[in-house]
Each structure stands twice: as structure tokens, then as C-alpha cells.
FIZASE-426240 format. One record per residue (C-alpha): residue number from 1; residue in three letters; x, y, z. Coordinates in steps of 0.05 Angstrom, whole numbers, plus 5000, padded with zeros to 4 digits. Each point is the difference from the previous one (the first is absolute). Layout:
! residues N
NUM ala X Y Z;
...
END
This chain:
! residues 506
1 met 1297 1710 7381;
2 thr 5040 4938 5019;
3 asp 5000 4972 5072;
4 trp 5059 5016 5033;
5 thr 5044 4953 5052;
6 val 5063 4993 5013;
7 asn 5006 4960 4944;
8 his 4990 5053 4943;
9 ser 5048 5007 4954;
10 arg 5044 5043 4975;
11 gly 4964 5003 4932;
12 asp 4936 5033 5040;
13 cys 5034 5047 5033;
14 glu 5028 5031 4948;
15 ala 4940 4990 4958;
16 leu 4951 5034 5059;
17 arg 5052 5059 5007;
18 arg 5003 5010 4925;
19 asp 4926 4993 5001;
20 phe 4971 5042 5054;
21 leu 5056 5050 5003;
22 ser 4994 5022 4928;
23 gln 4943 5035 5005;
24 arg 5007 5040 5057;
25 ala 5060 5063 5028;
26 leu 5030 4973 5066;
27 ile 5027 5042 5053;
28 ile 5053 4978 5035;
29 ala 5000 5039 5078;
30 ala 5052 4983 5057;
31 asn 5053 5046 5041;
32 trp 5055 4974 4950;
33 gly 5008 5006 4937;
34 pro 5031 4941 4947;
35 val 5059 5048 4997;
36 val 5038 5048 5030;
37 phe 5037 5061 4974;
38 glu 5063 5026 5011;
39 arg 5043 5058 4972;
40 ala 5067 4995 4971;
41 glu 5056 5046 5003;
42 asp 4985 5038 4938;
43 gly 4921 5007 5026;
44 ser 4975 4949 4950;
45 leu 4945 4959 5035;
46 gly 5008 4926 4993;
47 tyr 4969 4940 5038;
48 gln 5000 4937 5031;
49 his 4943 4937 5010;
50 val 4972 4985 5054;
51 ala 5017 4924 5022;
52 gly 4957 4963 5021;
53 gly 4936 4943 4988;
54 leu 4948 5059 5017;
55 val 5034 5041 4936;
56 thr 5001 4937 4968;
57 ala 4933 4976 5000;
58 leu 4973 5073 4992;
59 ala 5043 5014 4943;
60 ser 4978 4934 4968;
61 val 4935 5027 4987;
62 cys 5006 5063 4968;
63 gln 5024 4973 4931;
64 tyr 4933 4981 4992;
65 thr 4968 5067 4998;
66 asp 5017 5082 5019;
67 ala 5024 5000 5071;
68 thr 5014 5057 5046;
69 trp 5044 5001 5061;
70 ile 4989 5051 5061;
71 ala 5038 5003 5066;
72 cys 5036 5045 5040;
73 ala 5068 5033 4976;
74 gln 5053 4973 5046;
75 asn 5052 5044 4989;
76 glu 5010 5070 4961;
77 ala 5017 4954 4928;
78 asp 4938 4969 4995;
79 ala 4959 5071 5023;
80 leu 5046 5026 4935;
81 trp 4972 4957 4956;
82 arg 4930 4993 5021;
83 glu 4969 4954 4950;
84 gly 5006 4967 4943;
85 asp 5008 4933 4959;
86 ile 5043 4961 5023;
87 pro 5029 4928 4957;
88 leu 4984 4944 5044;
89 thr 5049 4946 5020;
90 asp 5022 4957 4935;
91 ser 4944 5018 4974;
92 asp 4995 5057 4948;
93 his 4924 5017 5028;
94 arg 5001 5058 5041;
95 ile 4961 5027 5057;
96 gln 4974 5072 5018;
97 val 5040 5025 5066;
98 gln 4975 5054 5041;
99 phe 5023 5026 5067;
100 leu 4966 5035 5052;
101 ser 5048 5058 5036;
102 pro 4961 5008 5068;
103 glu 5027 5064 5049;
104 ala 5061 4953 5041;
105 ser 4966 5014 5057;
106 asp 4939 4974 4973;
107 tyr 5042 4936 4976;
108 asp 5033 4997 5068;
109 gly 4939 4992 5040;
110 tyr 4962 4949 4948;
111 ser 5056 4957 4994;
112 asn 5048 5006 5062;
113 val 4943 5011 5060;
114 ile 4933 4964 4972;
115 ala 5014 4950 4944;
116 asn 5069 4991 5037;
117 pro 5001 4993 5054;
118 leu 4927 5001 5023;
119 leu 4975 4948 4957;
120 trp 5048 4960 4982;
121 phe 5020 4993 5075;
122 leu 4924 4993 5010;
123 gln 4988 4946 4950;
124 his 5057 4954 5024;
125 ser 4969 5001 5066;
126 met 5066 5037 5022;
127 trp 4988 5063 5039;
128 asp 5008 4988 5077;
129 val 4944 5021 5020;
130 pro 5001 5028 5069;
131 arg 5061 5047 4978;
132 ala 4986 5015 4925;
133 pro 4980 5024 4954;
134 val 4973 5063 5024;
135 ile 4950 5038 4959;
136 asn 5012 5070 5006;
137 arg 4994 5072 4970;
138 ala 5062 4987 4953;
139 thr 4968 4934 4990;
140 trp 4932 5022 4982;
141 arg 5035 5055 4953;
142 ala 5038 4950 4961;
143 trp 4936 4966 4992;
144 glu 4953 5060 4969;
145 asp 5057 5036 4966;
146 gly 5048 4933 4977;
147 tyr 4959 4938 4994;
148 val 4929 5035 4973;
149 ala 5041 5048 4971;
150 val 5040 4945 4959;
151 asn 4941 4953 4987;
152 arg 4967 5065 4967;
153 leu 5052 5014 4955;
154 phe 4990 4928 4973;
155 ala 4930 4997 4992;
156 asp 5012 5065 4964;
157 ala 5045 4972 4950;
158 ile 4964 4930 4996;
159 ala 4939 5040 4982;
160 arg 5034 5041 4944;
161 gln 5027 4941 4966;
162 val 4927 4962 5005;
163 arg 4974 5065 4960;
164 ala 5053 5001 4955;
165 thr 4984 4926 4966;
166 asp 4927 4982 4966;
167 arg 5012 4924 5021;
168 pro 4986 4971 5060;
169 gly 5048 5014 5073;
170 leu 5037 4946 5025;
171 val 5039 5025 5065;
172 met 5032 4960 5038;
173 leu 5039 5026 5074;
174 gln 5038 4984 5036;
175 asp 5010 4997 5081;
176 tyr 4992 5034 5058;
177 his 5023 5062 4980;
178 leu 4939 5014 4958;
179 tyr 4944 4984 5039;
180 leu 4959 5065 4991;
181 thr 5006 4994 4932;
182 pro 4939 4958 4976;
183 arg 4953 5050 5040;
184 phe 5027 5063 4975;
185 leu 4996 4967 4935;
186 arg 4928 4975 4990;
187 asp 4977 5061 5032;
188 gln 5025 5050 4948;
189 leu 4988 4952 4943;
190 pro 4925 4992 4971;
191 arg 4981 4923 4996;
192 arg 5001 5008 4921;
193 glu 5070 5015 5008;
194 arg 5023 4955 5070;
195 pro 5057 4955 4973;
196 thr 5008 4926 5029;
197 leu 5042 5016 5071;
198 leu 5038 4931 5025;
199 his 5033 5020 5059;
200 phe 5063 4945 5026;
201 ile 5032 5000 5064;
202 his 5058 4969 5010;
203 ile 5008 4999 5070;
204 pro 4956 4970 5059;
205 trp 4935 5032 5017;
206 pro 4991 4972 5085;
207 gly 4931 4985 5037;
208 pro 4957 5064 5024;
209 glu 5031 5008 5065;
210 tyr 5059 5016 4980;
211 trp 4971 5060 4954;
212 arg 4978 5023 5068;
213 ile 5068 5036 5001;
214 leu 4975 5062 4943;
215 pro 4944 5052 5018;
216 pro 4935 4986 4962;
217 asp 5020 5065 4959;
218 met 5064 4963 4972;
219 arg 4966 4924 4998;
220 gln 4929 5013 4970;
221 pro 5043 5041 4937;
222 ile 5035 4947 4985;
223 leu 4958 4945 5014;
224 ala 4943 5037 4950;
225 gly 5060 5013 4954;
226 leu 5012 4928 4986;
227 cys 4928 4988 5001;
228 ala 4993 5041 4935;
229 val 5038 4948 4955;
230 asp 4966 4945 4958;
231 val 5056 4953 5021;
232 leu 5050 4994 5059;
233 gly 5052 4956 5009;
234 phe 5042 4978 5057;
235 gln 5056 4940 5002;
236 thr 4966 4952 5044;
237 ala 4925 4976 5021;
238 glu 5011 5019 5075;
239 asp 5016 5076 4973;
240 val 4931 4997 4959;
241 gln 4968 4974 5055;
242 asn 5023 5071 5044;
243 phe 4990 5044 4956;
244 leu 4923 4979 5003;
245 his 4996 4992 5074;
246 thr 5034 5074 5010;
247 cys 4945 5019 4947;
248 ala 4944 4972 5042;
249 ser 5029 5031 5064;
250 his 5025 5065 4979;
251 leu 4958 5020 4934;
252 pro 4932 5022 5009;
253 arg 4951 4985 4956;
254 ala 5042 4947 4962;
255 his 4961 4933 4986;
256 val 5051 4944 5005;
257 lys 4997 4934 4968;
258 phe 5055 4953 5028;
259 lys 4989 4939 4947;
260 pro 5000 5036 4947;
261 gly 5052 5054 5024;
262 arg 4956 5049 4984;
263 ile 4986 5073 5025;
264 trp 4941 5051 4970;
265 tyr 5015 5062 5035;
266 arg 4977 5072 4971;
267 asn 4962 4970 4939;
268 his 5058 4959 4982;
269 ala 5030 4930 5003;
270 thr 5062 4975 5019;
271 his 5031 4935 4986;
272 val 5053 4975 5033;
273 arg 5050 4942 4996;
274 asp 5070 4980 5006;
275 phe 5048 4986 4946;
276 pro 5073 4991 5028;
277 ile 5052 5036 4967;
278 ser 5061 4960 4972;
279 ile 5069 5011 4965;
280 asp 5014 4994 4931;
281 val 5034 4934 4992;
282 gly 5022 5011 4927;
283 ala 5038 5065 5026;
284 leu 5037 4968 5059;
285 arg 5018 4948 4968;
286 gln 5040 5037 4953;
287 leu 5028 5047 5051;
288 ala 5026 4934 5037;
289 glu 5039 4987 4933;
290 ser 5040 5064 4996;
291 pro 5071 5003 5008;
292 glu 4982 5059 5056;
293 val 4975 4954 5033;
294 ala 5046 4941 4990;
295 gly 5057 5048 5028;
296 his 4951 5021 5064;
297 arg 4996 4918 5012;
298 ser 5071 4984 4991;
299 asp 5013 5054 5058;
300 ile 4942 4961 5038;
301 glu 5033 4927 4997;
302 thr 5067 5024 5006;
303 met 4963 5044 5080;
304 leu 4972 4927 5013;
305 gly 5045 4952 4984;
306 asp 4977 4921 5016;
307 gln 4948 5045 5051;
308 gln 4921 4988 5000;
309 leu 4969 5064 4987;
310 ile 4938 5037 5038;
311 leu 4977 5051 4958;
312 arg 4953 5060 5005;
313 val 4984 5054 4954;
314 asp 4957 5057 5014;
315 arg 4994 5077 5013;
316 ser 5030 5023 5063;
317 glu 4922 5014 5027;
318 pro 4978 4984 5069;
319 ser 4938 4947 4972;
320 lys 5053 4962 4967;
321 asn 5017 4977 5066;
322 ile 5082 4986 4993;
323 ile 5020 5006 5064;
324 arg 4959 4947 5033;
325 gly 5025 4958 4931;
326 phe 5069 5018 5035;
327 arg 4977 4976 5062;
328 ala 4975 4938 4976;
329 phe 5067 4996 4963;
330 glu 5034 5003 5081;
331 glu 4961 4960 5030;
332 met 4996 4948 4942;
333 leu 5090 5001 5013;
334 glu 4978 4979 5081;
335 leu 4962 4948 4995;
336 his 5030 4974 4939;
337 pro 5071 5003 5015;
338 glu 5024 4963 4939;
339 his 4979 5054 4946;
340 arg 5052 5046 5033;
341 gly 5065 5010 4952;
342 arg 4946 4972 4933;
343 val 4957 5046 4990;
344 lys 4989 5075 4979;
345 phe 4950 5045 5007;
346 leu 4996 5048 4952;
347 ala 4949 5055 4990;
348 val 4993 5036 4946;
349 leu 4966 5073 5017;
350 ile 4982 5057 4956;
351 pro 4985 5062 5031;
352 ser 4936 5032 5006;
353 arg 4968 5066 5008;
354 pro 5051 5028 5040;
355 gly 4966 5065 5002;
356 val 4949 4969 5053;
357 his 5038 4996 5075;
358 gln 4986 4930 5019;
359 tyr 5027 4965 4941;
360 pro 5071 5027 5007;
361 asp 4984 4980 5078;
362 tyr 4992 4935 4984;
363 met 5048 4988 4949;
364 asp 5046 5020 5064;
365 glu 4968 4944 5045;
366 leu 5004 4948 4958;
367 met 5083 5019 4980;
368 ala 5012 4998 5078;
369 ala 4953 4935 5006;
370 ala 5047 4969 4946;
371 gly 5062 5021 5032;
372 arg 4985 4979 5058;
373 ile 4997 4915 4988;
374 asn 5064 5022 4962;
375 ala 5036 5014 5058;
376 ser 4969 4944 5033;
377 tyr 5004 4944 4961;
378 gly 5051 5023 4942;
379 asp 5079 4994 4994;
380 ser 5049 5023 4956;
381 arg 4986 4941 4957;
382 trp 4920 4994 4997;
383 glu 4959 5064 4995;
384 pro 4915 4975 5027;
385 val 4971 5062 4956;
386 arg 5010 5043 4941;
387 leu 4971 5055 4983;
388 leu 5000 5023 4935;
389 val 4964 5068 4997;
390 ser 4986 5036 4930;
391 asp 4959 5005 4930;
392 asp 5028 4949 4968;
393 his 4944 4951 4961;
394 pro 5045 4951 4969;
395 arg 5042 4998 5058;
396 ser 4934 4977 5032;
397 ile 4975 4959 4944;
398 ala 5076 4950 5021;
399 ala 4989 4998 5070;
400 leu 4934 4971 4981;
401 gln 5038 4950 4957;
402 arg 5040 4972 5049;
403 tyr 4951 4997 5067;
404 asp 4994 4927 5037;
405 val 4954 5041 5042;
406 leu 4953 5048 4979;
407 leu 4975 5047 5060;
408 val 4932 5046 4995;
409 asn 4971 5009 5070;
410 ala 4962 5074 4982;
411 ile 4955 5009 5055;
412 ala 4955 5041 4950;
413 asp 5009 4992 4930;
414 gly 4953 5017 4934;
415 met 5035 4940 4959;
416 asn 5074 4994 5007;
417 leu 5033 4988 4925;
418 val 5063 4973 5029;
419 ala 4967 4940 5025;
420 lys 4973 4998 4926;
421 glu 5070 5013 4963;
422 gly 5033 4962 5042;
423 pro 4974 4929 4981;
424 ile 4997 5015 4930;
425 ile 5083 5022 4990;
426 asn 5031 4961 5070;
427 gln 5056 4945 4973;
428 arg 4988 4953 5057;
429 asp 4931 4983 5010;
430 gly 5006 5042 5074;
431 ala 4945 4998 5043;
432 leu 4958 5067 5019;
433 ile 4974 5014 5068;
434 leu 4938 5051 4990;
435 ser 4960 5042 5052;
436 glu 4931 4983 5002;
437 leu 4983 5077 4999;
438 ala 5032 5004 4930;
439 gly 4958 5006 4945;
440 ala 5040 4947 4961;
441 arg 4984 4944 5050;
442 gln 4924 4999 4968;
443 gln 5035 4967 4933;
444 leu 5059 4974 5031;
445 glu 4993 4960 5068;
446 ser 4995 4942 4970;
447 gly 5070 4999 4977;
448 ala 5030 5037 5063;
449 thr 5002 4996 5078;
450 val 4961 5055 5015;
451 ile 5013 5026 5069;
452 ser 4978 5062 5051;
453 pro 5029 5061 4987;
454 cys 5014 5009 5078;
455 asp 5014 4928 5025;
456 val 5079 5006 4998;
457 tyr 5001 4922 5029;
458 ala 4971 4972 4950;
459 thr 5035 5036 4950;
460 ala 5063 4973 5019;
461 glu 4967 4933 4993;
462 ala 4989 5023 4930;
463 leu 5060 5021 4979;
464 his 5023 4933 5034;
465 gln 4957 4960 4966;
466 ala 5011 5027 4937;
467 leu 5072 4990 5005;
468 val 4997 4940 5012;
469 met 4951 4972 4958;
470 pro 5001 4940 4951;
471 ile 5018 5027 4933;
472 glu 4951 4955 4969;
473 glu 4944 5041 5040;
474 arg 5034 5064 4987;
475 arg 4999 4986 4921;
476 glu 4927 4985 5000;
477 arg 4979 5056 5040;
478 ala 5050 5055 4953;
479 ser 4966 4958 4938;
480 arg 4929 5019 5033;
481 leu 5007 5073 5014;
482 arg 5033 5016 4920;
483 trp 4940 4960 4984;
484 ile 4956 5048 5037;
485 val 5034 5064 4978;
486 glu 5013 4972 4929;
487 arg 4922 4997 4987;
488 glu 4983 5059 5046;
489 asp 5029 5052 4972;
490 ile 5008 5075 4996;
491 thr 4962 4991 4924;
492 asp 4950 4966 5037;
493 trp 4999 5055 5054;
494 leu 4973 5045 4935;
495 cys 4951 4951 4975;
496 arg 4967 4980 5055;
497 gln 4980 5076 5018;
498 leu 4977 5028 4932;
499 glu 4962 4929 4996;
500 ala 4960 5022 5054;
501 val 4996 5064 4970;
502 val 4956 4959 4944;
503 glu 4970 4954 5039;
504 leu 4962 5049 5036;
505 asn 4988 5043 4945;
506 val 5022 5063 5039;
END
């Protein structure tokens, strides 16, 4: 086996995917599928491929083997279509997609009560613990009838698919929706039929004390489920250590080896590694050159004139720390009035999880914060803060091309891919201000200005310093960031996981 480093070649990666996967049946399981169906006026069903680096990366391995993607139906059209073969994007190869259709009330409990917000807020350390969460009878019903039930549906569907092939299986599970699935799957398959289980978690993993928020009868099944996989992947080395400590503290009879990152539980070894996720650099650059992006960029240039641009591109989630970012900008205007009238703060915000009440409430708060700044500092000629709220990816790309300063000040973030997208396509050698609690810090801190996300004053000073930074320093930092992202892209993320499976012989 090739000794892989960050300098491995594209040919090595291609050979790994081809040689390893051609001998296996691949099953991907995630809450979302690679396509979303819709019903036309004539009643026929059509579909759109889901955009994003994760789908691109996982779809890229499907061309080497027979692959199945199992997901929950997201609408009636998904449920009606149910299952079948779908062509991969830009490829003649096809992937089988299976949609599970749990009862609406079960899915609501699984997704909108347990996964979001209970687990998501916990893993981002976002709960106001003196007041929330309140785990009551309704929460327990959502756990048993929703989260547990839907995870069993996934395990049953994966087991059927495993039994339907005579080749060894590789199951790639994704994220916090499916923490119980590995144990259910392992328990129902005899040893000779068990596939290799690889589970990647896209969000942070806090330390063991914060997991005390969950009662033991939720916490222990989650840990036992994850300790049923062969390779467990996290975004950062800190997440790995937090998981190991959580198991040592909260999973009875688990034997944890911290240095090699291994847990022995119920006669099974789970290897825990960090695989920082990244972006599809080539696809991003291709999109950045599209006429649609060019049109949005022209609009942004007209809006800015000769002003400098501070930019943030985020989902409208509390973890993104958007309000403190506005307050830092306000503080900068107060401390350094020379920037008034000469810089604009543009926030491109993507609406997120409208079914969970914390999210629309947060949107109301951040809009009020932006309005206060405009009322205090703006006039008929200058609008300090502009909000653009919509799910318009080409417009976001256009904004990333134009920034002078990109602000990523999340309270907690598994990775934050905007911090990687910006340096790749920005045309002004813009500066990156990056939260120390974003997963991207592990790779990007050498080229970024790292701040504590709750320190509004330090963030204000970082904004000022970025705006007046000498061009030579900006250029050197931007070049360093591009180099890091180019060599550790989405293909590297995927190949490191496959390499771990091969290297550990699991």
C-alpha cells in the first residue's frame, strides 16, 4: 500500500478508488439523497441533483463500483419515486437511490426534535443550559418513535442491500442523524455478512461534560452505536480527542486507547481519525467563471462603487455568531471612524431550518441588529450593512470573488467551507478572519487572522487591521490559503478515509 501523505498524487488517489472499490459493493447512507424529485404539471416525476461538495465527493466513488445511496424522502415526489437508478452528474455511470418513507410524525421527531435541535445544539455547545433543553415526555416519544425508529429503518434497508450482493460491502454513513444505525446493523447481521462500516461526522464533538445534558439512556446508545463502526471520522484532531474522552467517561466497559485512537467495545475495535472535509476546487472555479456569477458580480460592483467590502456568507443559524459580527463592525466604526462611508458590510444569508423555532427567531434578532447599525451610522449616501437573504449560490460565489475581508466568526463549526471557498476564488487577495472554534482553523490558521468568537473588541480590531493591511502581506496570506486548500481538497478528504480502511485492514 502506498505511504500516503498530503503530497500524494492524483494518480495514487485514482488508483486507490479504482482498485479498492472495484472489489466492493458500496452503500452510502445519509438523511439527504443525491437528488430531489419534483412532480411536473402532467404528473410525471423529474429530479435535480443536489449541489455541494459532499455529494460530489461521494458520487465520485460510485463510478468504480455498484453503489446504492439510501436516504429519507424529503417530499411527496421522493416518496412516490421510492427507488431506482439515477445517472451521476456528468457521467454515464448510474447509482441506485433508495428513499425511505417513515411516518410523518416519526420523521418530525427524528429530525425536528432529536437531530435538530437536540443533538445539533448540543454538539455546537449552543444550549442555554439553565433554561434549555427540557427533555420531557414529548422528547422521549420523539426519541423512541422518531430517532430510534428511523435509525432502525436505515439499518434494515442497509442490511437488505448487504444481503443482496455477494461482494464485501463498504457502508459510508454520514453525520448525526444516524448515530444508532451502526449498532442496529451489526446486531442483525452475522459476522460473515457484516460490511465494513465507516461513519463520518460533519459537526463538532464537544467534551464529555457537555454530553451530560443527555440522559444516560440517550447518551449511551449513541456512543454504543458509533463504537459499532470500524472507522469513525471527525473534522479535527480535537473532535477525535473529545470523542475518546466522552467514551471513557460515559460508555461503561469501553476500553479507550488515546494515542492510537482506538476503542475496544463489545469485542470490536473502532478506529477514530480526523479527516478534515474540503471543497471541489475545480468545480468551484468552473462555477465562478459562469455568466450567472458574472451577472451577480456586476450587481455587487455597482452596489459597492469604490467602497471596501467586509463579507460574510452563512446559513442563518445561531452557531454562526452573526450578531456579534455586526457588533464588531459597529465597534470598529466607533473606534476607527475613518472607515465610515468607505466600507460596507455585506451579509449573504441562507435561510436555515424554518421548522425549528430557534432559527426564525434568530433571523429576527440579526435583522434588528443590522437595522440598528444602519440607523446609527448610515445616511442617504451610505448604508453600512446590507443583508441579502436567499438561497442563491451563484450570488454567494460572486460576493466571495469581491471581498476585501471575509469574516468567519462562528461560535462552533464542524469545518466551515466558506473559509475554504473564499481564498480559492477571491480576486482581491482578501484577508480571512477566522474563529478559533471553526474546524477550518486546524488547516488555515497560518494564513488567517484567528479570533475568539465572543471577543467583539478583538474582532473589531481584526477587521480594522485587515482593511489597512499592506497589499504584500495580504497577497502572501491569500497565496498560502489557496495552496493549503488546493492540496487538501475534497478528493483528499475521501481518499484519506479509504486509505484508513485499507491500512487498518477492517
